[in-house]
DRENPA-3360 file (N, C-alpha, C; in nm, 2 decimals, always signed):
BEGIN
1 = MDVLAISS = -3.77/+8.93/-0.03/-3.86/+8.84/-0.09/-3.81/+8.80/-0.23 ~ -3.77/+8.90/-0.30/-3.71/+8.88/-0.44/-3.58/+8.80/-0.43 ~ -3.50/+8.82/-0.32/-3.38/+8.75/-0.31/-3.41/+8.60/-0.28 ~ -3.51/+8.58/-0.20/-3.55/+8.44/-0.17/-3.60/+8.37/-0.29 ~ -3.68/+8.44/-0.37/-3.73/+8.39/-0.50/-3.62/+8.35/-0.59 ~ -3.52/+8.45/-0.60/-3.41/+8.42/-0.69/-3.33/+8.30/-0.65 ~ -3.31/+8.30/-0.52/-3.23/+8.19/-0.46/-3.30/+8.05/-0.48 ~ -3.43/+8.06/-0.46/-3.51/+7.93/-0.49/-3.50/+7.89/-0.63;
9 = GVVALVAA = -3.51/+7.99/-0.72/-3.50/+7.96/-0.86/-3.36/+7.91/-0.90 ~ -3.26/+7.97/-0.84/-3.12/+7.91/-0.87/-3.11/+7.77/-0.82 ~ -3.16/+7.75/-0.70/-3.15/+7.61/-0.65/-3.23/+7.51/-0.74 ~ -3.34/+7.56/-0.78/-3.42/+7.47/-0.87/-3.35/+7.44/-1.00 ~ -3.29/+7.55/-1.05/-3.22/+7.54/-1.18/-3.10/+7.44/-1.17 ~ -3.02/+7.46/-1.06/-2.91/+7.38/-1.03/-2.95/+7.23/-1.01 ~ -3.06/+7.21/-0.94/-3.12/+7.08/-0.92/-3.15/+7.02/-1.05 ~ -3.22/+7.10/-1.14/-3.26/+7.05/-1.27/-3.14/+7.01/-1.35;
17 = LLGVITTV = -3.04/+7.10/-1.35/-2.91/+7.07/-1.43/-2.85/+6.94/-1.38 ~ -2.84/+6.93/-1.24/-2.78/+6.81/-1.19/-2.86/+6.69/-1.23 ~ -2.99/+6.70/-1.23/-3.07/+6.59/-1.28/-3.05/+6.55/-1.42 ~ -3.03/+6.66/-1.51/-3.00/+6.63/-1.65/-2.86/+6.56/-1.66 ~ -2.76/+6.62/-1.59/-2.63/+6.56/-1.59/-2.63/+6.41/-1.55 ~ -2.70/+6.39/-1.44/-2.71/+6.25/-1.38/-2.78/+6.16/-1.49 ~ -2.89/+6.21/-1.55/-2.96/+6.13/-1.65/-2.87/+6.10/-1.77 ~ -2.79/+6.20/-1.81/-2.70/+6.18/-1.93/-2.59/+6.08/-1.89;
25 = RQSKTDAR = -2.53/+6.10/-1.77/-2.43/+6.01/-1.73/-2.48/+5.87/-1.72 ~ -2.60/+5.85/-1.66/-2.66/+5.72/-1.64/-2.69/+5.66/-1.78 ~ -2.73/+5.74/-1.87/-2.76/+5.69/-2.01/-2.63/+5.64/-2.07 ~ -2.52/+5.72/-2.06/-2.40/+5.68/-2.12/-2.35/+5.55/-2.05 ~ -2.36/+5.54/-1.92/-2.32/+5.42/-1.84/-2.40/+5.30/-1.89 ~ -2.53/+5.32/-1.90/-2.62/+5.21/-1.95/-2.58/+5.17/-2.09 ~ -2.54/+5.27/-2.18/-2.50/+5.23/-2.31/-2.37/+5.15/-2.31 ~ -2.28/+5.20/-2.23/-2.15/+5.13/-2.22/-2.17/+4.99/-2.17;
33 = LAQLHSDL = -2.25/+4.97/-2.06/-2.28/+4.84/-2.01/-2.35/+4.75/-2.11 ~ -2.44/+4.81/-2.19/-2.51/+4.73/-2.30/-2.41/+4.69/-2.40 ~ -2.31/+4.78/-2.44/-2.21/+4.74/-2.54/-2.12/+4.63/-2.49 ~ -2.08/+4.65/-2.36/-1.99/+4.55/-2.30/-2.06/+4.41/-2.29 ~ -2.19/+4.41/-2.26/-2.27/+4.29/-2.25/-2.27/+4.23/-2.39 ~ -2.30/+4.31/-2.49/-2.30/+4.26/-2.63/-2.17/+4.20/-2.67 ~ -2.06/+4.28/-2.64/-1.93/+4.23/-2.68/-1.89/+4.10/-2.61 ~ -1.94/+4.09/-2.48/-1.91/+3.97/-2.41/-1.99/+3.85/-2.47;
41 = ETEVHRRT = -2.11/+3.87/-2.50/-2.19/+3.77/-2.57/-2.13/+3.72/-2.70 ~ -2.08/+3.82/-2.78/-2.02/+3.79/-2.90/-1.89/+3.70/-2.88 ~ -1.81/+3.74/-2.79/-1.69/+3.67/-2.76/-1.72/+3.53/-2.71 ~ -1.82/+3.52/-2.62/-1.86/+3.38/-2.57/-1.90/+3.30/-2.69 ~ -1.99/+3.35/-2.78/-2.03/+3.27/-2.89/-1.91/+3.23/-2.98 ~ -1.82/+3.33/-3.00/-1.70/+3.30/-3.09/-1.62/+3.18/-3.03 ~ -1.59/+3.20/-2.90/-1.51/+3.09/-2.83/-1.58/+2.96/-2.82 ~ -1.71/+2.96/-2.80/-1.79/+2.84/-2.80/-1.79/+2.77/-2.94;
49 = AMIDRELA = -1.81/+2.85/-3.04/-1.80/+2.80/-3.18/-1.66/+2.74/-3.21 ~ -1.56/+2.81/-3.16/-1.42/+2.76/-3.19/-1.40/+2.62/-3.11 ~ -1.45/+2.62/-2.99/-1.43/+2.49/-2.91/-1.51/+2.38/-2.98 ~ -1.63/+2.41/-3.03/-1.71/+2.31/-3.10/-1.64/+2.26/-3.22 ~ -1.58/+2.35/-3.30/-1.50/+2.31/-3.42/-1.39/+2.22/-3.38 ~ -1.32/+2.26/-3.27/-1.20/+2.18/-3.23/-1.25/+2.04/-3.19 ~ -1.36/+2.03/-3.11/-1.40/+1.90/-3.07/-1.45/+1.82/-3.19 ~ -1.52/+1.88/-3.28/-1.56/+1.81/-3.40/-1.45/+1.76/-3.48;
57 = AEDVLTKY = -1.34/+1.84/-3.50/-1.22/+1.80/-3.57/-1.15/+1.68/-3.50 ~ -1.15/+1.69/-3.36/-1.09/+1.58/-3.29/-1.17/+1.45/-3.31 ~ -1.30/+1.47/-3.31/-1.39/+1.35/-3.33/-1.36/+1.29/-3.47 ~ -1.35/+1.37/-3.57/-1.32/+1.32/-3.70/-1.18/+1.25/-3.70 ~ -1.08/+1.31/-3.64/-0.95/+1.26/-3.64/-0.95/+1.13/-3.56 ~ -1.02/+1.12/-3.45/-1.03/+1.00/-3.37/-1.09/+0.88/-3.45 ~ -1.19/+0.92/-3.53/-1.26/+0.82/-3.61/-1.17/+0.75/-3.72 ~ -1.09/+0.84/-3.78/-1.00/+0.79/-3.89/-0.86/+0.78/-3.85;
65 = RDPLAAAA = -0.83/+0.79/-3.72/-0.69/+0.79/-3.68/-0.62/+0.65/-3.71 ~ -0.69/+0.54/-3.67/-0.63/+0.41/-3.69/-0.62/+0.37/-3.84 ~ -0.72/+0.38/-3.92/-0.70/+0.35/-4.06/-0.60/+0.43/-4.14 ~ -0.59/+0.56/-4.10/-0.49/+0.65/-4.16/-0.35/+0.61/-4.12 ~ -0.34/+0.58/-3.99/-0.21/+0.54/-3.94/-0.16/+0.41/-4.00 ~ -0.26/+0.31/-4.01/-0.23/+0.18/-4.07/-0.18/+0.20/-4.22 ~ -0.25/+0.28/-4.29/-0.22/+0.31/-4.43/-0.08/+0.37/-4.44 ~ -0.05/+0.47/-4.35/+0.08/+0.54/-4.35/+0.19/+0.44/-4.32;
73 = FDLQSRLY = +0.16/+0.35/-4.22/+0.26/+0.25/-4.18/+0.29/+0.15/-4.29 ~ +0.19/+0.10/-4.36/+0.21/+0.01/-4.47/+0.29/+0.07/-4.58 ~ +0.26/+0.20/-4.61/+0.34/+0.27/-4.72/+0.48/+0.29/-4.68 ~ +0.50/+0.35/-4.56/+0.64/+0.38/-4.51/+0.72/+0.25/-4.50 ~ +0.66/+0.14/-4.46/+0.73/+0.01/-4.45/+0.78/-0.04/-4.59 ~ +0.69/-0.03/-4.69/+0.73/-0.07/-4.82/+0.84/+0.02/-4.88 ~ +0.83/+0.16/-4.85/+0.93/+0.25/-4.90/+1.06/+0.22/-4.84 ~ +1.06/+0.18/-4.71/+1.18/+0.15/-4.64/+1.25/+0.02/-4.70;
81 = NILKLDFL = +1.16/-0.07/-4.73/+1.21/-0.20/-4.80/+1.27/-0.17/-4.94 ~ +1.21/-0.08/-5.01/+1.26/-0.04/-5.14/+1.40/+0.03/-5.13 ~ +1.41/+0.12/-5.03/+1.52/+0.21/-5.02/+1.64/+0.14/-4.95 ~ +1.61/+0.05/-4.85/+1.72/-0.01/-4.77/+1.74/-0.15/-4.80 ~ +1.64/-0.23/-4.84/+1.65/-0.37/-4.85/+1.64/-0.42/-5.00 ~ +1.64/-0.32/-5.09/+1.63/-0.35/-5.24/+1.51/-0.44/-5.27 ~ +1.40/-0.41/-5.22/+1.28/-0.49/-5.24/+1.25/-0.51/-5.39 ~ +1.25/-0.41/-5.47/+1.22/-0.42/-5.61/+1.33/-0.49/-5.69;
89 = GFWGGSHP = +1.45/-0.48/-5.64/+1.56/-0.55/-5.70/+1.55/-0.70/-5.68 ~ +1.50/-0.74/-5.56/+1.49/-0.88/-5.53/+1.37/-0.94/-5.59 ~ +1.25/-0.87/-5.58/+1.13/-0.92/-5.63/+1.09/-0.88/-5.77 ~ +1.16/-0.79/-5.82/+1.13/-0.73/-5.95/+1.19/-0.81/-6.07 ~ +1.20/-0.74/-6.18/+1.27/-0.80/-6.30/+1.19/-0.93/-6.35 ~ +1.26/-1.04/-6.36/+1.20/-1.16/-6.41/+1.15/-1.25/-6.30 ~ +1.15/-1.20/-6.18/+1.09/-1.28/-6.07/+0.95/-1.32/-6.09 ~ +0.90/-1.44/-6.06/+0.76/-1.48/-6.09/+0.66/-1.39/-6.01;
97 = RAEEALRT = +0.70/-1.33/-5.91/+0.61/-1.24/-5.83/+0.64/-1.09/-5.85 ~ +0.71/-1.06/-5.96/+0.74/-0.92/-5.99/+0.61/-0.83/-6.01 ~ +0.51/-0.89/-6.07/+0.39/-0.81/-6.10/+0.32/-0.78/-5.96 ~ +0.32/-0.89/-5.88/+0.25/-0.87/-5.75/+0.33/-0.77/-5.66 ~ +0.46/-0.77/-5.67/+0.54/-0.68/-5.59/+0.51/-0.53/-5.64 ~ +0.49/-0.51/-5.77/+0.46/-0.38/-5.82/+0.32/-0.34/-5.77 ~ +0.23/-0.43/-5.79/+0.09/-0.39/-5.76/+0.06/-0.37/-5.61 ~ +0.13/-0.45/-5.53/+0.11/-0.42/-5.38/+0.17/-0.29/-5.34;
105 = TLFRLAQY = +0.28/-0.25/-5.41/+0.34/-0.12/-5.38/+0.25/-0.01/-5.42 ~ +0.19/-0.02/-5.54/+0.10/+0.08/-5.59/-0.02/+0.09/-5.50 ~ -0.07/-0.03/-5.46/-0.18/-0.03/-5.37/-0.16/+0.04/-5.24 ~ -0.04/+0.02/-5.18/-0.01/+0.09/-5.05/-0.01/+0.24/-5.07 ~ +0.04/+0.29/-5.19/+0.04/+0.43/-5.22/-0.10/+0.48/-5.24 ~ -0.18/+0.41/-5.31/-0.32/+0.45/-5.34/-0.40/+0.45/-5.21 ~ -0.38/+0.35/-5.13/-0.45/+0.33/-5.00/-0.43/+0.45/-4.91 ~ -0.30/+0.50/-4.91/-0.27/+0.62/-4.83/-0.34/+0.74/-4.88;
113 = FAWTEILR = -0.34/+0.76/-5.02/-0.41/+0.87/-5.08/-0.56/+0.86/-5.05 ~ -0.62/+0.74/-5.04/-0.76/+0.73/-5.01/-0.80/+0.78/-4.87 ~ -0.72/+0.73/-4.77/-0.76/+0.77/-4.63/-0.72/+0.92/-4.61 ~ -0.63/+0.97/-4.68/-0.60/+1.11/-4.67/-0.72/+1.19/-4.73 ~ -0.77/+1.15/-4.84/-0.89/+1.21/-4.90/-1.01/+1.20/-4.81 ~ -1.03/+1.09/-4.75/-1.15/+1.07/-4.66/-1.14/+1.17/-4.55 ~ -1.02/+1.18/-4.49/-1.00/+1.27/-4.38/-1.02/+1.41/-4.42 ~ -0.96/+1.45/-4.54/-0.97/+1.58/-4.59/-1.12/+1.62/-4.61;
121 = RNIQFLSF = -1.20/+1.53/-4.67/-1.34/+1.56/-4.69/-1.41/+1.60/-4.57 ~ -1.38/+1.53/-4.46/-1.45/+1.55/-4.33/-1.40/+1.67/-4.26 ~ -1.27/+1.70/-4.27/-1.21/+1.81/-4.20/-1.25/+1.94/-4.26 ~ -1.26/+1.95/-4.39/-1.27/+2.07/-4.47/-1.41/+2.14/-4.43 ~ -1.50/+2.07/-4.38/-1.63/+2.13/-4.35/-1.64/+2.18/-4.21 ~ -1.53/+2.18/-4.14/-1.52/+2.22/-4.00/-1.47/+2.36/-3.98 ~ -1.47/+2.44/-4.09/-1.43/+2.58/-4.08/-1.29/+2.60/-4.03 ~ -1.19/+2.53/-4.09/-1.05/+2.54/-4.05/-1.03/+2.52/-3.90;
129 = PEAASTQH = -1.04/+2.39/-3.86/-1.03/+2.36/-3.71/-0.90/+2.40/-3.66 ~ -0.90/+2.45/-3.53/-0.78/+2.51/-3.47/-0.72/+2.42/-3.37 ~ -0.77/+2.29/-3.35/-0.71/+2.20/-3.25/-0.57/+2.17/-3.29 ~ -0.48/+2.18/-3.19/-0.33/+2.17/-3.22/-0.30/+2.03/-3.28 ~ -0.36/+1.93/-3.23/-0.33/+1.79/-3.28/-0.37/+1.78/-3.42 ~ -0.49/+1.83/-3.45/-0.54/+1.82/-3.59/-0.46/+1.90/-3.68 ~ -0.42/+2.02/-3.64/-0.33/+2.10/-3.72/-0.20/+2.03/-3.75 ~ -0.14/+1.96/-3.65/-0.02/+1.89/-3.67/-0.03/+1.78/-3.77;
137 = VTRLQAEI = -0.14/+1.71/-3.77/-0.16/+1.60/-3.86/-0.18/+1.65/-4.00 ~ -0.26/+1.75/-4.02/-0.29/+1.81/-4.15/-0.16/+1.87/-4.21 ~ -0.08/+1.93/-4.12/+0.05/+1.98/-4.17/+0.14/+1.87/-4.22 ~ +0.15/+1.76/-4.15/+0.23/+1.65/-4.20/+0.18/+1.59/-4.33 ~ +0.05/+1.58/-4.34/-0.01/+1.53/-4.46/+0.02/+1.62/-4.58 ~ +0.02/+1.75/-4.55/+0.05/+1.85/-4.66/+0.20/+1.83/-4.70 ~ +0.29/+1.80/-4.61/+0.43/+1.78/-4.64/+0.44/+1.65/-4.73 ~ +0.37/+1.55/-4.69/+0.37/+1.43/-4.77/+0.32/+1.45/-4.91;
145 = TKCFLSHE = +0.21/+1.53/-4.92/+0.16/+1.57/-5.06/+0.27/+1.63/-5.14 ~ +0.34/+1.73/-5.07/+0.45/+1.80/-5.14/+0.56/+1.71/-5.19 ~ +0.59/+1.60/-5.11/+0.70/+1.51/-5.15/+0.67/+1.45/-5.28 ~ +0.55/+1.43/-5.32/+0.51/+1.37/-5.45/+0.49/+1.47/-5.56 ~ +0.46/+1.59/-5.53/+0.43/+1.68/-5.64/+0.54/+1.77/-5.68 ~ +0.65/+1.77/-5.60/+0.77/+1.85/-5.63/+0.84/+1.80/-5.75 ~ +0.89/+1.89/-5.84/+0.97/+1.84/-5.95/+1.12/+1.86/-5.93 ~ +1.16/+1.90/-5.81/+1.30/+1.91/-5.78/+1.37/+1.77/-5.78;
153 = GGVALMIW = +1.47/+1.76/-5.85/+1.54/+1.63/-5.86/+1.49/+1.54/-5.96 ~ +1.39/+1.58/-6.04/+1.34/+1.50/-6.15/+1.19/+1.48/-6.14 ~ +1.13/+1.43/-6.24/+0.98/+1.41/-6.24/+0.94/+1.27/-6.22 ~ +1.03/+1.17/-6.20/+0.99/+1.04/-6.17/+0.91/+1.03/-6.05 ~ +0.79/+0.96/-6.06/+0.70/+0.95/-5.95/+0.64/+1.08/-5.90 ~ +0.64/+1.18/-5.99/+0.58/+1.31/-5.96/+0.43/+1.29/-5.98 ~ +0.35/+1.31/-5.87/+0.21/+1.30/-5.87/+0.15/+1.42/-5.82 ~ +0.09/+1.50/-5.91/+0.03/+1.63/-5.86/-0.08/+1.61/-5.76;
161 = SDEQRAIG = -0.11/+1.72/-5.69/-0.21/+1.70/-5.58/-0.34/+1.66/-5.63 ~ -0.38/+1.72/-5.75/-0.51/+1.68/-5.81/-0.51/+1.53/-5.85 ~ -0.39/+1.48/-5.89/-0.38/+1.34/-5.93/-0.39/+1.25/-5.80 ~ -0.33/+1.30/-5.69/-0.33/+1.23/-5.57/-0.48/+1.21/-5.52 ~ -0.55/+1.32/-5.53/-0.69/+1.32/-5.49/-0.77/+1.23/-5.58 ~ -0.74/+1.23/-5.71/-0.82/+1.15/-5.80/-0.80/+1.00/-5.77 ~ -0.67/+0.97/-5.74/-0.64/+0.83/-5.71/-0.71/+0.79/-5.58 ~ -0.71/+0.88/-5.48/-0.78/+0.85/-5.36/-0.93/+0.84/-5.37;
169 = ERMIVQEH = -0.99/+0.93/-5.46/-1.13/+0.92/-5.48/-1.17/+0.79/-5.54 ~ -1.09/+0.74/-5.63/-1.12/+0.61/-5.70/-1.11/+0.49/-5.61 ~ -1.03/+0.51/-5.50/-1.01/+0.40/-5.40/-1.12/+0.40/-5.30 ~ -1.20/+0.50/-5.29/-1.31/+0.51/-5.19/-1.43/+0.43/-5.23 ~ -1.48/+0.35/-5.13/-1.60/+0.27/-5.15/-1.69/+0.28/-5.03 ~ -1.81/+0.24/-5.04/-1.90/+0.24/-4.93/-1.93/+0.10/-4.89 ~ -1.93/+0.07/-4.76/-1.96/-0.07/-4.72/-2.04/-0.06/-4.59 ~ -2.16/-0.11/-4.59/-2.24/-0.10/-4.47/-2.27/+0.04/-4.42;
177 = GEVICMGY = -2.28/+0.13/-4.52/-2.31/+0.27/-4.49/-2.18/+0.35/-4.45 ~ -2.07/+0.29/-4.44/-1.94/+0.35/-4.40/-1.86/+0.38/-4.53 ~ -1.79/+0.49/-4.53/-1.70/+0.53/-4.63/-1.56/+0.47/-4.60 ~ -1.51/+0.38/-4.68/-1.38/+0.32/-4.65/-1.29/+0.31/-4.78 ~ -1.18/+0.26/-4.76/-1.09/+0.23/-4.88/-1.11/+0.09/-4.93 ~ -1.11/+0.07/-5.06/-1.12/-0.06/-5.11/-1.00/-0.15/-5.07 ~ -1.02/-0.28/-5.07/-0.92/-0.37/-5.03/-0.83/-0.40/-5.15 ~ -0.73/-0.48/-5.12/-0.63/-0.51/-5.23/-0.69/-0.59/-5.34;
185 = GAFRDACE = -0.78/-0.68/-5.31/-0.84/-0.77/-5.41/-0.92/-0.68/-5.52 ~ -1.00/-0.59/-5.47/-1.07/-0.50/-5.56/-0.97/-0.41/-5.64 ~ -0.86/-0.36/-5.57/-0.77/-0.28/-5.64/-0.69/-0.36/-5.75 ~ -0.66/-0.48/-5.72/-0.59/-0.57/-5.81/-0.67/-0.59/-5.94 ~ -0.80/-0.61/-5.92/-0.89/-0.62/-6.04/-0.90/-0.49/-6.12 ~ -0.90/-0.38/-6.05/-0.91/-0.25/-6.11/-0.78/-0.20/-6.18 ~ -0.67/-0.27/-6.15/-0.54/-0.24/-6.22/-0.55/-0.25/-6.37 ~ -0.64/-0.33/-6.42/-0.65/-0.35/-6.56/-0.75/-0.25/-6.62;
193 = TTFAAWCE = -0.82/-0.18/-6.54/-0.92/-0.08/-6.59/-0.90/+0.06/-6.53 ~ -0.96/+0.08/-6.42/-0.96/+0.21/-6.36/-0.82/+0.27/-6.34 ~ -0.73/+0.18/-6.29/-0.59/+0.23/-6.26/-0.49/+0.19/-6.36 ~ -0.53/+0.15/-6.48/-0.44/+0.10/-6.58/-0.33/+0.20/-6.62 ~ -0.38/+0.32/-6.66/-0.28/+0.42/-6.70/-0.19/+0.46/-6.59 ~ -0.24/+0.48/-6.47/-0.15/+0.52/-6.36/-0.05/+0.41/-6.33 ~ -0.10/+0.28/-6.33/-0.01/+0.17/-6.30/+0.10/+0.17/-6.40 ~ +0.07/+0.18/-6.52/+0.17/+0.17/-6.63/+0.28/+0.28/-6.62;
201 = RLRCELEE = +0.23/+0.40/-6.59/+0.33/+0.51/-6.58/+0.42/+0.49/-6.46 ~ +0.36/+0.46/-6.34/+0.45/+0.44/-6.23/+0.53/+0.31/-6.23 ~ +0.49/+0.22/-6.31/+0.57/+0.10/-6.33/+0.71/+0.13/-6.39 ~ +0.71/+0.23/-6.48/+0.83/+0.27/-6.55/+0.91/+0.36/-6.46 ~ +0.85/+0.43/-6.36/+0.92/+0.54/-6.29/+0.96/+0.49/-6.15 ~ +0.90/+0.39/-6.10/+0.92/+0.35/-5.96/+1.07/+0.31/-5.93 ~ +1.14/+0.26/-6.02/+1.27/+0.21/-6.00/+1.38/+0.31/-6.06 ~ +1.33/+0.42/-6.10/+1.43/+0.52/-6.15/+1.51/+0.58/-6.04;
209 = PSARARLR = +1.64/+0.59/-6.05/+1.73/+0.64/-5.94/+1.68/+0.78/-5.89 ~ +1.63/+0.87/-5.98/+1.59/+1.00/-5.94/+1.47/+1.00/-5.85 ~ +1.40/+0.88/-5.84/+1.28/+0.87/-5.76/+1.31/+0.85/-5.61 ~ +1.44/+0.80/-5.59/+1.47/+0.76/-5.45/+1.47/+0.88/-5.35 ~ +1.51/+1.00/-5.39/+1.51/+1.11/-5.30/+1.36/+1.14/-5.26 ~ +1.27/+1.13/-5.36/+1.13/+1.16/-5.33/+1.07/+1.05/-5.23 ~ +1.11/+0.93/-5.26/+1.06/+0.82/-5.17/+1.11/+0.83/-5.03 ~ +1.24/+0.87/-5.02/+1.30/+0.89/-4.89/+1.24/+1.00/-4.81;
217 = AAQHTLCE = +1.21/+1.11/-4.88/+1.15/+1.22/-4.81/+1.01/+1.18/-4.76 ~ +0.94/+1.11/-4.85/+0.80/+1.07/-4.81/+0.81/+0.97/-4.69 ~ +0.90/+0.88/-4.70/+0.91/+0.78/-4.59/+0.94/+0.84/-4.46 ~ +1.03/+0.94/-4.46/+1.06/+1.01/-4.33/+0.94/+1.08/-4.27 ~ +0.87/+1.15/-4.36/+0.75/+1.23/-4.31/+0.64/+1.13/-4.27 ~ +0.62/+1.02/-4.34/+0.52/+0.92/-4.30/+0.55/+0.87/-4.16 ~ +0.68/+0.85/-4.12/+0.71/+0.81/-3.99/+0.67/+0.91/-3.88 ~ +0.69/+1.04/-3.92/+0.65/+1.15/-3.83/+0.49/+1.15/-3.82;
225 = LIRALDPD = +0.42/+1.13/-3.93/+0.28/+1.13/-3.92/+0.23/+1.01/-3.83 ~ +0.29/+0.90/-3.84/+0.25/+0.79/-3.76/+0.27/+0.82/-3.61 ~ +0.38/+0.88/-3.58/+0.40/+0.92/-3.44/+0.30/+1.02/-3.39 ~ +0.26/+1.11/-3.48/+0.15/+1.21/-3.44/+0.02/+1.14/-3.42 ~ -0.01/+1.04/-3.50/-0.14/+0.97/-3.49/-0.14/+0.87/-3.37 ~ -0.02/+0.82/-3.33/+0.00/+0.72/-3.22/+0.10/+0.77/-3.12 ~ +0.07/+0.89/-3.06/+0.17/+0.95/-2.97/+0.21/+0.87/-2.85 ~ +0.13/+0.78/-2.81/+0.16/+0.69/-2.69/+0.22/+0.56/-2.73;
233 = RLRYEDEQ = +0.25/+0.54/-2.86/+0.31/+0.42/-2.91/+0.24/+0.30/-2.88 ~ +0.11/+0.30/-2.89/+0.02/+0.19/-2.85/+0.02/+0.08/-2.96 ~ +0.04/+0.13/-3.09/+0.04/+0.03/-3.20/+0.17/+0.02/-3.27 ~ +0.24/+0.13/-3.28/+0.37/+0.14/-3.36/+0.48/+0.19/-3.27 ~ +0.58/+0.10/-3.24/+0.69/+0.14/-3.16/+0.80/+0.21/-3.24 ~ +0.88/+0.28/-3.18/+0.99/+0.36/-3.25/+1.07/+0.27/-3.33 ~ +1.10/+0.14/-3.29/+1.18/+0.05/-3.36/+1.12/+0.01/-3.50 ~ +0.99/+0.03/-3.51/+0.92/+0.00/-3.63/+0.92/+0.12/-3.73;
241 = LTKA = +0.96/+0.23/-3.68/+0.96/+0.35/-3.76/+1.10/+0.41/-3.79 ~ +1.18/+0.32/-3.84/+1.32/+0.36/-3.87/+1.32/+0.43/-4.01 ~ +1.39/+0.55/-4.01/+1.39/+0.62/-4.13/+1.50/+0.57/-4.22 ~ +1.47/+0.56/-4.35/+1.57/+0.51/-4.44/+1.67/+0.61/-4.47;
% end
């Protein structure tokens, strides 16, 4: 009788221990599953947020793609004419249209700075978008910025990044609720006031020989930027983007 009692007690104890072990194991399993579920939710939220940022960045780039490409094309075209076709030599000096040649050149530079600033303002609030196409465009824009702020080879036409942004900011206007760049007529009027000091400085530096390397580097990168903005060559063919 005592042996049976002891055996029953042992069986009960073993059963109890097995129950405790099972409960502990189940608890640990449940904890692991809960952690995995939490980690999965966190990763899903992270990836969703990343995709949302990329789509938002693409939307911004799509909205400003055409005006930025047009501004880049106008500027690279003028730089090509200066470097390869002696635009300032022909239209400058004592030519009756010398002042117009200078101001249209400065306008194309300021116009590019304006659309770059407009895009930068919209992109910067998207938490560093990771879309490949947007990254490529912003990288090329950064290279063009560097073309003008570097002092290697001389300081002619050196425009620091803060100055580039300031010029761009002053070119930005609102029209029908949209933020755009002012036209040439408004810029021409502002050459005597808002842009007077800048125009006078660049007037003296634009034709300096040391500025040519800077203009050439900018023209080359502008061509690459246009190709990135118009990859299917719908607006600008390769023949229009000859590097000086």
